[in-house]
N, CA, C and O atoms as a Tinker XYZ file with bonds, in Angstrom:
   320  protein
     1  N   -191.177000  -51.730000  -14.158000    73     2
     2  CA  -191.462000  -51.292000  -12.655000    64     1     3
     3  C   -193.251000  -51.357000  -12.544000    63     2     4     5
     4  O   -194.103000  -51.006000  -13.360000    81     3
     5  N   -193.361000  -51.885000  -11.348000    73     3     6
     6  CA  -194.679000  -52.090000  -11.181000    64     5     7
     7  C   -195.526000  -50.940000  -10.795000    63     6     8     9
     8  O   -195.164000  -50.161000   -9.913000    81     7
     9  N   -196.649000  -50.813000  -11.435000    73     7    10
    10  CA  -197.661000  -49.851000  -11.126000    64     9    11
    11  C   -198.642000  -50.325000   -9.928000    63    10    12    13
    12  O   -199.237000  -51.402000   -9.955000    81    11
    13  N   -198.732000  -49.420000   -8.910000    73    11    14
    14  CA  -199.498000  -49.981000   -7.788000    64    13    15
    15  C   -200.851000  -49.057000   -7.991000    63    14    16    17
    16  O   -200.846000  -47.827000   -8.005000    81    15
    17  N   -202.062000  -49.936000   -8.153000    73    15    18
    18  CA  -203.314000  -49.423000   -8.286000    64    17    19
    19  C   -204.311000  -49.956000   -7.431000    63    18    20    21
    20  O   -203.954000  -50.999000   -6.883000    81    19
    21  N   -205.618000  -49.502000   -7.108000    73    19    22
    22  CA  -206.488000  -50.164000   -6.274000    64    21    23
    23  C   -206.873000  -51.542000   -6.532000    63    22    24    25
    24  O   -207.285000  -52.260000   -5.621000    81    23
    25  N   -206.739000  -52.012000   -7.941000    73    23    26
    26  CA  -207.091000  -53.211000   -8.352000    64    25    27
    27  C   -206.008000  -54.261000   -7.944000    63    26    28    29
    28  O   -206.233000  -55.338000   -7.392000    81    27
    29  N   -204.856000  -53.782000   -8.294000    73    27    30
    30  CA  -203.633000  -54.865000   -7.913000    64    29    31
    31  C   -203.120000  -54.764000   -6.575000    63    30    32    33
    32  O   -202.392000  -55.691000   -6.220000    81    31
    33  N   -203.336000  -53.870000   -5.785000    73    31    34
    34  CA  -202.626000  -53.610000   -4.554000    64    33    35
    35  C   -202.462000  -55.088000   -3.750000    63    34    36    37
    36  O   -201.345000  -55.280000   -3.269000    81    35
    37  N   -203.364000  -56.036000   -3.580000    73    35    38
    38  CA  -203.215000  -57.033000   -2.977000    64    37    39
    39  C   -202.150000  -57.987000   -3.410000    63    38    40    41
    40  O   -201.491000  -58.662000   -2.620000    81    39
    41  N   -202.021000  -58.004000   -4.687000    73    39    42
    42  CA  -200.969000  -59.084000   -5.371000    64    41    43
    43  C   -199.650000  -58.130000   -5.613000    63    42    44    45
    44  O   -198.656000  -58.705000   -6.057000    81    43
    45  N   -199.572000  -56.861000   -5.382000    73    43    46
    46  CA  -198.201000  -56.157000   -5.564000    64    45    47
    47  C   -197.822000  -55.670000   -4.160000    63    46    48    49
    48  O   -196.624000  -55.460000   -3.971000    81    47
    49  N   -198.706000  -55.454000   -3.116000    73    47    50
    50  CA  -198.229000  -55.060000   -1.824000    64    49    51
    51  C   -198.457000  -56.182000   -0.668000    63    50    52    53
    52  O   -197.525000  -56.784000   -0.135000    81    51
    53  N   -199.691000  -56.357000   -0.387000    73    51    54
    54  CA  -200.033000  -57.206000    0.734000    64    53    55
    55  C   -199.441000  -58.435000    0.724000    63    54    56    57
    56  O   -198.645000  -58.717000    1.620000    81    55
    57  N   -199.800000  -59.514000   -0.478000    73    55    58
    58  CA  -199.231000  -60.558000   -0.313000    64    57    59
    59  C   -197.782000  -60.865000   -0.381000    63    58    60    61
    60  O   -197.316000  -61.887000    0.123000    81    59
    61  N   -197.066000  -59.976000   -1.008000    73    59    62
    62  CA  -195.316000  -60.055000   -1.010000    64    61    63
    63  C   -194.944000  -59.607000    0.207000    63    62    64    65
    64  O   -193.970000  -60.166000    0.710000    81    63
    65  N   -195.647000  -58.452000    1.005000    73    63    66
    66  CA  -195.261000  -58.271000    2.248000    64    65    67
    67  C   -195.392000  -59.473000    3.340000    63    66    68    69
    68  O   -194.524000  -59.753000    4.166000    81    67
    69  N   -196.599000  -60.102000    3.191000    73    67    70
    70  CA  -197.016000  -61.060000    4.354000    64    69    71
    71  C   -196.080000  -62.251000    4.054000    63    70    72    73
    72  O   -195.676000  -62.929000    4.999000    81    71
    73  N   -195.729000  -62.529000    2.835000    73    71    74
    74  CA  -194.744000  -63.626000    2.610000    64    73    75
    75  C   -193.484000  -63.613000    3.081000    63    74    76    77
    76  O   -192.892000  -64.689000    3.167000    81    75
    77  N   -192.869000  -62.457000    3.456000    73    75    78
    78  CA  -191.546000  -62.257000    3.864000    64    77    79
    79  C   -191.391000  -62.885000    5.178000    63    78    80    81
    80  O   -192.324000  -62.845000    5.980000    81    79
    81  N   -190.327000  -63.440000    5.449000    73    79    82
    82  CA  -190.200000  -64.316000    6.777000    64    81    83
    83  C   -189.727000  -63.520000    7.833000    63    82    84    85
    84  O   -190.187000  -63.765000    8.949000    81    83
    85  N   -188.935000  -62.654000    7.718000    73    83    86
    86  CA  -188.399000  -61.881000    8.970000    64    85    87
    87  C   -188.531000  -60.444000    8.871000    63    86    88    89
    88  O   -188.841000  -59.902000    7.811000    81    87
    89  N   -188.271000  -59.710000   10.106000    73    87    90
    90  CA  -188.499000  -58.596000   10.225000    64    89    91
    91  C   -187.812000  -57.702000    9.293000    63    90    92    93
    92  O   -188.230000  -56.779000    8.594000    81    91
    93  N   -186.589000  -58.237000    9.470000    73    91    94
    94  CA  -185.550000  -57.318000    8.706000    64    93    95
    95  C   -185.803000  -57.190000    7.190000    63    94    96    97
    96  O   -185.406000  -56.205000    6.566000    81    95
    97  N   -186.573000  -58.360000    6.526000    73    95    98
    98  CA  -186.690000  -58.298000    5.075000    64    97    99
    99  C   -187.961000  -57.522000    4.802000    63    98   100   101
   100  O   -188.249000  -57.096000    3.683000    81    99
   101  N   -188.870000  -57.326000    6.119000    73    99   102
   102  CA  -190.128000  -56.634000    5.821000    64   101   103
   103  C   -189.706000  -55.088000    5.830000    63   102   104   105
   104  O   -190.293000  -54.202000    5.208000    81   103
   105  N   -188.563000  -54.924000    6.660000    73   103   106
   106  CA  -188.297000  -53.395000    6.753000    64   105   107
   107  C   -187.493000  -52.961000    5.331000    63   106   108   109
   108  O   -187.636000  -51.852000    4.818000    81   107
   109  N   -186.654000  -53.984000    4.801000    73   107   110
   110  CA  -186.175000  -53.693000    3.625000    64   109   111
   111  C   -187.120000  -53.564000    2.399000    63   110   112   113
   112  O   -186.817000  -52.879000    1.422000    81   111
   113  N   -188.371000  -54.314000    2.510000    73   111   114
   114  CA  -189.346000  -54.121000    1.304000    64   113   115
   115  C   -189.917000  -52.836000    1.683000    63   114   116   117
   116  O   -190.243000  -52.174000    0.697000    81   115
   117  N   -190.153000  -52.244000    2.872000    73   115   118
   118  CA  -190.826000  -51.001000    3.019000    64   117   119
   119  C   -189.963000  -49.779000    2.581000    63   118   120   121
   120  O   -190.406000  -48.741000    2.089000    81   119
   121  N   -188.352000  -50.141000    2.901000    73   119   122
   122  CA  -187.562000  -49.023000    2.411000    64   121   123
   123  C   -187.519000  -48.929000    1.099000    63   122   124   125
   124  O   -187.335000  -47.840000    0.556000    81   123
   125  N   -187.697000  -50.163000    0.351000    73   123   126
   126  CA  -187.492000  -50.068000   -1.302000    64   125   127
   127  C   -188.689000  -49.491000   -1.909000    63   126   128   129
   128  O   -188.697000  -48.864000   -2.968000    81   127
   129  N   -189.820000  -49.773000   -1.085000    73   127   130
   130  CA  -191.204000  -49.137000   -1.704000    64   129   131
   131  C   -191.191000  -47.820000   -1.345000    63   130   132   133
   132  O   -191.957000  -47.110000   -1.997000    81   131
   133  N   -190.477000  -47.235000   -0.413000    73   131   134
   134  CA  -190.412000  -45.929000   -0.048000    64   133   135
   135  C   -189.588000  -45.211000   -1.132000    63   134   136   137
   136  O   -189.936000  -44.080000   -1.471000    81   135
   137  N   -188.497000  -45.808000   -1.707000    73   135   138
   138  CA  -187.562000  -45.288000   -2.576000    64   137   139
   139  C   -188.472000  -45.390000   -4.139000    63   138   140   141
   140  O   -188.475000  -44.483000   -4.972000    81   139
   141  N   -189.106000  -46.518000   -4.263000    73   139   142
   142  CA  -189.964000  -46.093000   -5.275000    64   141   143
   143  C   -190.960000  -45.231000   -5.498000    63   142   144   145
   144  O   -191.311000  -44.817000   -6.604000    81   143
   145  N   -191.441000  -44.943000   -4.413000    73   143   146
   146  CA  -192.520000  -43.902000   -4.163000    64   145   147
   147  C   -191.954000  -42.523000   -4.622000    63   146   148   149
   148  O   -192.541000  -41.718000   -5.346000    81   147
   149  N   -190.681000  -42.385000   -4.061000    73   147   150
   150  CA  -189.845000  -41.066000   -4.282000    64   149   151
   151  C   -189.477000  -41.018000   -5.710000    63   150   152   153
   152  O   -189.740000  -40.026000   -6.389000    81   151
   153  N   -188.853000  -42.098000   -6.210000    73   151   154
   154  CA  -188.476000  -41.984000   -7.656000    64   153   155
   155  C   -189.538000  -41.923000   -8.799000    63   154   156   157
   156  O   -189.352000  -41.291000   -9.839000    81   155
   157  N   -190.709000  -42.660000   -8.506000    73   155   158
   158  CA  -191.421000  -42.862000   -9.570000    64   157   159
   159  C   -192.938000  -42.650000   -9.104000    63   158   160   161
   160  O   -193.725000  -43.577000   -9.295000    81   159
   161  N   -193.345000  -41.561000   -8.548000    73   159   162
   162  CA  -194.528000  -41.261000   -8.088000    64   161   163
   163  C   -195.813000  -41.481000   -8.879000    63   162   164   165
   164  O   -196.871000  -41.830000   -8.355000    81   163
   165  N   -195.620000  -41.223000  -10.338000    73   163   166
   166  CA  -196.624000  -41.631000  -11.242000    64   165   167
   167  C   -197.003000  -43.184000  -11.142000    63   166   168   169
   168  O   -198.085000  -43.555000  -11.598000    81   167
   169  N   -196.335000  -43.870000  -10.695000    73   167   170
   170  CA  -196.626000  -45.560000  -10.622000    64   169   171
   171  C   -197.525000  -45.833000   -9.381000    63   170   172   173
   172  O   -198.036000  -46.947000   -9.270000    81   171
   173  N   -197.741000  -44.889000   -8.459000    73   171   174
   174  CA  -198.760000  -45.176000   -7.440000    64   173   175
   175  C   -200.162000  -44.315000   -7.521000    63   174   176   177
   176  O   -200.307000  -43.096000   -7.430000    81   175
   177  N   -200.935000  -45.124000   -7.679000    73   175   178
   178  CA  -202.266000  -44.792000   -8.124000    64   177   179
   179  C   -203.052000  -45.151000   -6.694000    63   178   180   181
   180  O   -204.282000  -45.171000   -6.739000    81   179
   181  N   -202.519000  -45.376000   -5.685000    73   179   182
   182  CA  -203.313000  -45.682000   -4.518000    64   181   183
   183  C   -202.903000  -44.571000   -3.435000    63   182   184   185
   184  O   -201.919000  -43.880000   -3.697000    81   183
   185  N   -203.584000  -44.360000   -2.257000    73   183   186
   186  CA  -203.411000  -43.400000   -1.552000    64   185   187
   187  C   -202.586000  -43.948000   -0.343000    63   186   188   189
   188  O   -203.020000  -44.428000    0.704000    81   187
   189  N   -201.117000  -43.735000   -0.794000    73   187   190
   190  CA  -200.121000  -44.331000    0.082000    64   189   191
   191  C   -198.942000  -43.138000   -0.008000    63   190   192   193
   192  O   -198.203000  -43.019000   -0.985000    81   191
   193  N   -198.892000  -42.250000    1.215000    73   191   194
   194  CA  -197.963000  -41.359000    0.997000    64   193   195
   195  C   -196.517000  -41.841000    1.541000    63   194   196   197
   196  O   -196.313000  -42.961000    2.010000    81   195
   197  N   -195.672000  -40.952000    1.423000    73   195   198
   198  CA  -194.243000  -41.398000    1.723000    64   197   199
   199  C   -194.368000  -41.279000    3.359000    63   198   200   201
   200  O   -193.989000  -42.297000    3.939000    81   199
   201  N   -194.778000  -40.343000    4.099000    73   199   202
   202  CA  -194.987000  -40.189000    5.601000    64   201   203
   203  C   -195.681000  -41.646000    6.029000    63   202   204   205
   204  O   -195.324000  -42.298000    7.009000    81   203
   205  N   -196.735000  -42.026000    5.110000    73   203   206
   206  CA  -197.369000  -43.265000    5.852000    64   205   207
   207  C   -196.311000  -44.386000    5.771000    63   206   208   209
   208  O   -196.407000  -45.264000    6.628000    81   207
   209  N   -195.424000  -44.473000    4.965000    73   207   210
   210  CA  -194.455000  -45.482000    4.512000    64   209   211
   211  C   -193.161000  -45.406000    5.754000    63   210   212   213
   212  O   -192.654000  -46.303000    6.428000    81   211
   213  N   -192.943000  -44.140000    5.709000    73   211   214
   214  CA  -192.012000  -43.812000    6.757000    64   213   215
   215  C   -192.304000  -44.243000    7.993000    63   214   216   217
   216  O   -191.483000  -44.892000    8.640000    81   215
   217  N   -193.644000  -43.893000    8.513000    73   215   218
   218  CA  -194.454000  -44.247000    9.725000    64   217   219
   219  C   -194.170000  -45.946000   10.045000    63   218   220   221
   220  O   -193.684000  -46.454000   11.056000    81   219
   221  N   -194.631000  -46.558000    8.871000    73   219   222
   222  CA  -194.459000  -48.288000    9.041000    64   221   223
   223  C   -193.121000  -48.708000    9.165000    63   222   224   225
   224  O   -192.952000  -49.738000    9.818000    81   223
   225  N   -192.093000  -48.132000    8.672000    73   223   226
   226  CA  -190.837000  -48.579000    8.770000    64   225   227
   227  C   -190.368000  -48.161000   10.191000    63   226   228   229
   228  O   -189.561000  -48.896000   10.761000    81   227
   229  N   -190.817000  -47.028000   10.809000    73   227   230
   230  CA  -190.454000  -46.838000   12.197000    64   229   231
   231  C   -191.032000  -47.835000   13.198000    63   230   232   233
   232  O   -190.449000  -48.308000   14.173000    81   231
   233  N   -192.311000  -48.077000   12.780000    73   231   234
   234  CA  -193.194000  -49.108000   13.628000    64   233   235
   235  C   -192.537000  -50.560000   13.531000    63   234   236   237
   236  O   -192.478000  -51.330000   14.489000    81   235
   237  N   -192.081000  -50.818000   12.337000    73   235   238
   238  CA  -191.524000  -52.113000   12.325000    64   237   239
   239  C   -189.990000  -52.209000   12.875000    63   238   240   241
   240  O   -189.470000  -53.275000   13.207000    81   239
   241  N   -189.425000  -51.100000   12.917000    73   239   242
   242  CA  -188.114000  -51.096000   13.523000    64   241   243
   243  C   -188.016000  -51.162000   15.282000    63   242   244   245
   244  O   -187.128000  -51.518000   16.057000    81   243
   245  N   -189.099000  -50.745000   15.419000    73   243   246
   246  CA  -189.152000  -50.570000   16.900000    64   245   247
   247  C   -189.349000  -51.871000   17.757000    63   246   248   249
   248  O   -190.024000  -52.766000   17.247000    81   247
   249  N   -188.900000  -52.034000   18.827000    73   247   250
   250  CA  -189.175000  -53.279000   19.586000    64   249   251
   251  C   -190.567000  -53.377000   20.176000    63   250   252   253
   252  O   -190.867000  -52.543000   21.030000    81   251
   253  N   -191.254000  -54.090000   19.902000    73   251   254
   254  CA  -192.598000  -54.383000   20.456000    64   253   255
   255  C   -192.820000  -55.559000   21.420000    63   254   256   257
   256  O   -192.535000  -56.722000   21.134000    81   255
   257  N   -193.249000  -55.239000   22.359000    73   255   258
   258  CA  -193.863000  -56.408000   23.361000    64   257   259
   259  C   -194.793000  -57.064000   22.996000    63   258   260   261
   260  O   -195.775000  -56.456000   22.573000    81   259
   261  N   -194.805000  -58.397000   23.029000    73   259   262
   262  CA  -195.943000  -58.966000   22.473000    64   261   263
   263  C   -197.133000  -59.037000   23.321000    63   262   264   265
   264  O   -196.941000  -59.401000   24.481000    81   263
   265  N   -198.319000  -58.758000   22.961000    73   263   266
   266  CA  -199.553000  -58.554000   23.874000    64   265   267
   267  C   -199.816000  -60.000000   24.323000    63   266   268   269
   268  O   -200.477000  -60.019000   25.362000    81   267
   269  N   -199.533000  -61.082000   23.903000    73   267   270
   270  CA  -199.731000  -62.294000   24.441000    64   269   271
   271  C   -198.969000  -62.571000   25.799000    63   270   272   273
   272  O   -199.554000  -63.293000   26.606000    81   271
   273  N   -197.825000  -62.113000   26.108000    73   271   274
   274  CA  -197.300000  -62.365000   27.144000    64   273   275
   275  C   -197.957000  -61.507000   28.310000    63   274   276   277
   276  O   -198.208000  -62.040000   29.391000    81   275
   277  N   -198.223000  -60.203000   28.075000    73   275   278
   278  CA  -198.930000  -59.450000   29.003000    64   277   279
   279  C   -200.381000  -59.814000   29.367000    63   278   280   281
   280  O   -200.881000  -59.512000   30.451000    81   279
   281  N   -200.967000  -60.421000   28.482000    73   279   282
   282  CA  -202.424000  -61.169000   28.520000    64   281   283
   283  C   -202.303000  -62.414000   29.614000    63   282   284   285
   284  O   -202.990000  -62.573000   30.623000    81   283
   285  N   -201.226000  -63.248000   29.115000    73   283   286
   286  CA  -200.853000  -64.355000   29.969000    64   285   287
   287  C   -200.632000  -64.196000   31.582000    63   286   288   289
   288  O   -201.015000  -64.943000   32.483000    81   287
   289  N   -199.982000  -63.131000   31.641000    73   287   290
   290  CA  -199.747000  -62.632000   33.119000    64   289   291
   291  C   -201.051000  -62.245000   33.830000    63   290   292   293
   292  O   -201.220000  -62.632000   34.986000    81   291
   293  N   -201.846000  -61.615000   33.302000    73   291   294
   294  CA  -203.039000  -61.053000   33.836000    64   293   295
   295  C   -203.930000  -62.120000   34.010000    63   294   296   297
   296  O   -204.464000  -62.162000   35.118000    81   295
   297  N   -204.258000  -63.077000   33.127000    73   295   298
   298  CA  -204.876000  -64.305000   33.438000    64   297   299
   299  C   -204.367000  -65.098000   34.521000    63   298   300   301
   300  O   -205.193000  -65.572000   35.302000    81   299
   301  N   -203.181000  -65.315000   34.694000    73   299   302
   302  CA  -202.629000  -66.063000   35.661000    64   301   303
   303  C   -202.880000  -65.456000   37.000000    63   302   304   305
   304  O   -203.276000  -66.239000   37.864000    81   303
   305  N   -202.741000  -64.338000   37.298000    73   303   306
   306  CA  -202.837000  -63.404000   38.390000    64   305   307
   307  C   -204.494000  -63.515000   38.687000    63   306   308   309
   308  O   -204.762000  -63.530000   39.889000    81   307
   309  N   -205.411000  -63.578000   37.955000    73   307   310
   310  CA  -206.710000  -63.633000   38.140000    64   309   311
   311  C   -207.012000  -64.941000   38.750000    63   310   312   313
   312  O   -207.736000  -65.076000   39.737000    81   311
   313  N   -206.329000  -66.051000   38.018000    73   311   314
   314  CA  -206.682000  -67.310000   38.549000    64   313   315
   315  C   -206.144000  -67.419000   39.983000    63   314   316   317
   316  O   -206.751000  -68.287000   40.610000    81   315
   317  N   -205.182000  -66.795000   40.694000    73   315   318
   318  CA  -204.681000  -66.965000   41.967000    64   317   319
   319  C   -205.736000  -66.579000   42.929000    63   318   320
   320  O   -205.522000  -66.647000   44.139000    81   319
């Protein structure tokens, strides 16, 4: 079982999450992290609550519009 500390949070949380290719795999990673947080709270020495992980899951599950599309439309309208 991995221990999540301030010193190793980049190697244990950020890098593995960024390496995941799809949205589904990222959601699964967060769900597994939440389950680990519930089952083994002593392994989490960082400030990451269950509520914060749940909010991340909700945000990743929601359909988001890309900001790139909306900014392209405004710049095209400005050019006319």
